[in-house]
C-alpha positions in Angstrom: -20.7 37.3 7.4 -20.8 35.8 3.9 -17.7 37.8 3.0 -15.8 36.4 6.0 -16.9 32.8 5.1 -15.9 33.3 1.5 -12.5 34.5 2.5 -12.1 31.5 4.9 -13.1 29.1 2.1 -10.6 30.7 -0.2 -7.9 30.4 2.4 -8.7 26.7 3.0 -8.9 26.0 -0.7 -5.6 27.8 -1.4 -3.9 25.9 1.4 -5.2 22.6 0.0 -4.1 23.5 -3.5 -0.7 24.5 -2.1 -0.4 21.2 -0.2 -1.3 19.2 -3.4 1.2 21.1 -5.4 3.8 20.5 -2.7 3.1 16.7 -2.7 3.4 16.6 -6.5 6.7 18.4 -6.3 7.9 16.1 -3.5 7.3 13.1 -5.8 9.7 14.6 -8.4 12.5 15.1 -5.8 14.8 12.1 -5.7 14.8 10.6 -2.2 17.9 10.2 0.0 19.7 7.0 -1.3 19.5 5.6 2.3 15.7 6.2 2.6 15.0 2.5 2.9 17.0 2.5 6.2 15.8 5.8 7.6 12.1 5.8 6.8 11.1 2.9 9.1 8.1 1.6 7.2 7.3 -1.1 9.8 6.0 1.7 12.1 2.9 1.8 10.0 2.1 -2.0 10.5 -1.0 -3.0 12.5 -0.5 -3.5 16.2 -2.5 -6.8 16.1 -0.2 -8.6 13.6 2.0 -10.3 16.2 1.6 -12.1 19.6 4.1 -13.3 22.1 5.4 -16.9 22.1 7.7 -18.4 24.8 9.8 -20.4 22.3 9.9 -18.0 19.4 9.5 -14.6 21.2 6.7 -13.7 18.7 4.5 -15.3 16.0 1.9 -13.9 13.7 -1.5 -13.6 15.2 -3.6 -16.6 14.1 -6.7 -15.5 12.3 -5.4 -11.9 11.7 -6.9 -10.2 8.6 -6.0 -6.7 7.7 -4.1 -4.4 5.3 -0.5 -3.2 5.6 -0.1 0.3 4.2 3.1 2.3 3.6 4.2 4.9 1.1 5.4 2.2 -1.3 2.5 -0.3 -1.0 -0.9 -1.3 0.3 -1.2 -5.1 0.8 -3.9 -7.3 2.3 -2.5 -9.8 4.9 -4.2 -13.0 6.0 -2.7 -15.2 8.8 -4.2 -18.7 9.1 -4.8 -20.8 12.2 -1.3 -22.3 12.0 0.0 -18.7 12.2 1.3 -18.9 8.6 0.7 -16.3 6.0 -1.7 -17.8 3.4 -4.6 -20.2 3.1 -6.0 -22.5 5.9 -4.9 -26.1 5.6 -8.4 -27.3 4.8 -8.6 -24.9 1.8 -5.6 -26.2 0.0 -5.6 -29.1 -2.5 -1.8 -29.4 -2.8 -0.5 -32.9 -2.0 3.2 -31.8 -1.8 4.0 -29.3 0.9 7.0 -27.1 0.9 7.7 -24.4 3.5 9.5 -21.1 3.2 11.1 -19.9 6.4 13.2 -16.9 7.3 12.6 -13.3 8.3 10.7 -10.4 6.7 12.1 -11.2 3.2 10.2 -14.4 3.4 7.0 -13.1 5.0 7.1 -10.3 2.5 4.2 -8.1 3.7 5.2 -5.6 1.1 3.6 -7.5 -1.8 0.4 -9.6 -2.3 0.7 -13.2 -1.2 0.5 -14.6 -4.8 3.3 -12.2 -5.9 5.8 -13.3 -3.2 8.6 -15.6 -4.3 6.9 -18.4 -2.3 3.6 -17.8 -4.1 5.2 -17.6 -7.5 7.5 -20.6 -7.0 4.5 -22.7 -5.7 2.7 -22.0 -9.0 5.8 -22.8 -11.1 6.5 -26.0 -9.2 2.8 -27.0 -8.8 3.2 -27.5 -5.1 1.8 -25.8 -1.9 4.4 -23.5 -0.4 3.6 -22.5 3.1 4.9 -19.0 4.1 6.5 -19.3 7.5 8.5 -16.1 7.4 8.4 -13.8 10.4 9.8 -10.3 10.7 13.1 -10.4 12.6 13.5 -14.1 12.8 16.9 -15.8 13.1 17.8 -19.2 11.7 17.2 -20.7 15.2 13.6 -19.5 15.2 13.1 -20.6 11.6 14.1 -24.2 12.6 11.5 -24.2 15.4 8.9 -22.7 13.1 9.5 -25.5 10.6 9.2 -28.2 13.2 5.9 -26.9 14.5 4.4 -26.8 11.0 5.8 -30.2 10.0 3.9 -31.8 12.9 0.7 -30.5 11.4 1.0 -30.4 7.6 3.9 -32.8 6.9 6.4 -30.6 5.1 8.5 -32.2 2.3 11.0 -29.4 1.5 12.3 -26.4 3.4 13.5 -23.2 1.8 15.4 -20.9 4.2 16.0 -17.3 3.0 19.1 -16.2 4.7 19.2 -12.4 4.7 22.8 -11.2 4.8 21.7 -7.8 6.1 21.1 -8.9 9.7 20.7 -12.7 10.0 24.3 -13.1 11.2 23.6 -10.8 14.1 20.2 -12.3 14.8 21.7 -15.8 15.0 24.1 -14.4 17.6 21.5 -12.5 19.6 18.6 -15.0 19.8 20.2 -17.6 22.2 20.6 -14.7 24.7 17.2 -13.3 24.1 15.3 -16.5 24.6 17.0 -17.0 28.0 15.3 -13.8 29.3 11.9 -14.5 30.9 9.1 -12.8 29.0 7.3 -10.0 30.9 4.1 -10.6 29.0 1.6 -13.4 28.9 1.8 -16.1 26.3 -0.3 -15.1 23.2 -0.7 -11.5 24.2 -0.3 -8.7 21.6 3.3 -7.5 21.2 3.5 -4.3 23.3 4.3 -1.3 21.1 3.8 2.4 21.4 0.8 3.3 19.3 1.5 5.5 16.3 -0.7 8.6 16.3 -3.4 8.6 13.6 -2.0 11.7 11.9 1.4 10.1 11.7 0.0 6.9 10.2 -1.8 8.9 7.5 1.4 10.8 6.7 3.5 7.5 6.6 1.1 6.0 4.1 0.4 9.0 1.8 2.8 12.0 2.2 6.0 12.4 0.2 6.7 15.7 1.9 6.6 13.9 5.2 8.8 11.1 3.8 11.5 13.6 2.9 11.3 15.3 6.3 11.3 12.0 8.1 14.4 10.7 6.3 16.2 14.0 6.8 15.3 14.0 10.5 16.4 10.4 11.0 19.7 11.0 9.3 20.4 14.0 11.6 19.5 12.0 14.7 21.9 9.2 13.6 24.7 11.5 12.9 24.3 13.2 16.2 24.1 9.9 18.1 20.5 10.6 19.3 19.0 7.6 17.5 19.2 4.4 19.7 19.5 2.2 16.5 22.8 3.8 15.5 25.1 1.3 17.1 23.1 -1.8 16.0 23.0 -0.5 12.4 26.7 0.4 12.5 27.5 -3.1 13.6 25.3 -4.7 11.0 26.8 -2.6 8.2 30.4 -2.9 9.3 30.6 -6.5 8.2 30.2 -5.2 4.6 33.5 -3.4 4.9 37.2 -4.4 5.1 37.5 -2.8 8.5 34.7 -5.0 9.8 36.4 -8.3 8.8 37.1 -9.3 12.4 33.5 -8.6 13.4 32.3 -10.8 10.6 34.5 -13.6 11.7 33.1 -13.3 15.3 29.6 -13.8 14.0 30.4 -17.0 12.0 30.3 -19.6 14.9 26.7 -19.0 15.9 25.4 -19.0 12.4 27.3 -22.2 11.7 25.6 -23.8 14.7 22.2 -22.5 13.7 22.5 -23.8 10.1 23.9 -27.1 11.4 20.8 -27.5 13.6 18.5 -26.7 10.8 20.2 -29.1 8.4 20.2 -31.9 11.0 16.6 -31.3 12.0 15.4 -31.3 8.4 17.3 -34.5 7.7 16.0 -36.2 10.8 12.4 -35.5 9.8 13.0 -36.9 6.4 12.7 -33.7 4.4 14.9 -31.6 2.1 16.6 -28.2 2.6 17.8 -25.5 0.4 19.2 -22.1 1.5 18.7 -19.0 -0.6 21.3 -16.3 0.2 19.7 -12.9 0.0 21.6 -9.6 -0.3 20.5 -6.3 1.1 19.4 -3.5 -1.2 22.7 -1.6 -1.1 24.6 -4.7 -2.4 22.4 -4.6 -5.6 21.5 -1.0 -6.0 25.0 0.0 -5.1 24.3 3.7 -5.4 22.6 3.3 -2.0 25.8 2.0 -0.3 27.7 5.2 0.2 24.7 7.1 1.6 23.8 4.1 3.9 27.3 3.7 5.3 27.7 7.4 5.9 24.6 7.5 8.1 26.4 5.5 10.8 29.9 6.9 10.2 31.4 4.1 8.1 33.8 4.8 5.2 32.2 3.6 1.9 35.7 3.4 0.5 36.2 0.4 2.8 33.2 -1.4 1.3 33.5 -5.1 0.7 29.9 -5.8 -0.2 30.3 -9.5 -1.0 32.2 -10.4 2.2 29.1 -11.7 4.2 27.9 -13.6 1.1 31.3 -15.4 0.8 31.3 -16.3 4.5 27.8 -17.8 4.5 28.4 -19.6 1.2 31.6 -21.1 2.8 29.6 -22.4 5.8 26.9 -24.0 3.6 29.6 -25.7 1.4 31.3 -27.1 4.5 27.9 -28.3 5.8 27.0 -29.7 2.4 23.7 -27.9 2.4 22.2 -27.1 -1.1 22.2 -23.3 -1.7 21.0 -20.8 -4.1 22.9 -17.5 -4.5 20.5 -14.7 -5.4 23.0 -11.9 -5.9 24.1 -12.6 -9.5 20.5 -12.8 -10.8 19.5 -9.7 -8.9 22.5 -7.8 -10.2 21.7 -8.8 -13.8 18.1 -7.6 -13.4 19.3 -4.4 -11.8 21.7 -3.8 -14.7 18.6 -4.1 -17.0 17.0 -1.3 -15.2 14.6 -3.2 -13.0 13.7 -1.7 -9.6 14.0 -4.7 -7.2 13.8 -3.1 -3.8 11.4 -0.5 -2.6 12.5 3.1 -2.3 11.3 3.7 1.3 11.4 0.0 2.4 14.5 -2.2 1.8 12.5 -5.3 0.8 11.9 -6.8 -2.6 9.3 -5.4 -5.0 7.1 -7.6 -7.1 9.9 -7.6 -9.7 12.4 -8.6 -7.0 10.3 -11.5 -5.9 9.9 -12.6 -9.6 13.7 -12.7 -10.0 14.1 -14.7 -6.7 11.4 -17.2 -7.7 12.9 -17.8 -11.1 16.4 -18.2 -9.6 15.2 -20.7 -7.0 13.4 -22.7 -9.7 16.7 -22.8 -11.6 18.7 -23.7 -8.6 16.4 -26.6 -7.6 16.2 -27.9 -11.1 20.0 -28.0 -11.4 20.5 -30.0 -8.1 
């Protein structure tokens, strides 16, 4: 009996050692250059983070406290009673209130609150910057988000982060989405298929699983089995010369959304600045070819700055102060800084530091 038990222990121990060696080896293997697109880090986020909202589709869950873990990061998240990321209104001593709005690049659950560009900029400017970012938000939703907050904490300045990767599409889609009646009660948790416990563990810790997941997602996209393929292809096409017409088709809705934001901020006596944020492959350009090939686009047709020029042109016509983030991010990347996560296409702490410094410079020069 002891002999059998001993052999079992040896087998288990050998398997664990083999797995550990495999994980160490997997860390040494360079990931697919499009891993940030294929890995799908948000799948590991807590189910309780968002609730339904009739006007905005979804908002962060007031009072939520938890930790968001993925392969690249482990970050505590606090949502206050105004559904904003950060301190409760009664806990702040700031007399000047700014608000950062936008999508996941503003909410920035990938880094600690004080390391986000909003947190860093607030310290640099000695003001309270409220983080009103929400994953997937369009400019339309950001405007409504700002108005709600302004009624309660009297915002003085609004910083919109316009993400070139998908905001043009989100601005076109949202007016249609909001017309569809919600199937779920106001304030209920956003319905989502639960992620098995074993998968959550692997998402957060295993590099072997990361390589497999990216490989499998790439094969699904190439074969057409992934339902996200057409959406991603459309979003990426506007960064190519062949997608110029599609880019032009998206301009009118974004112009309307930015016009509404500008007019709303002015009417409420506040100031606005728009930060134009590029996707990872526009800065770490080695990711572009791999990312485009996933959805069948020709990287040789790449025109990575086309959406930037289009949005910049709109803001100039609307006479909205802007801050182009691309040059500063490109300069930092050339100096060897890692600005976007490997398995998540959002800014690292280094990326947020560059953005905060760039915004400080932009606002000081206006």
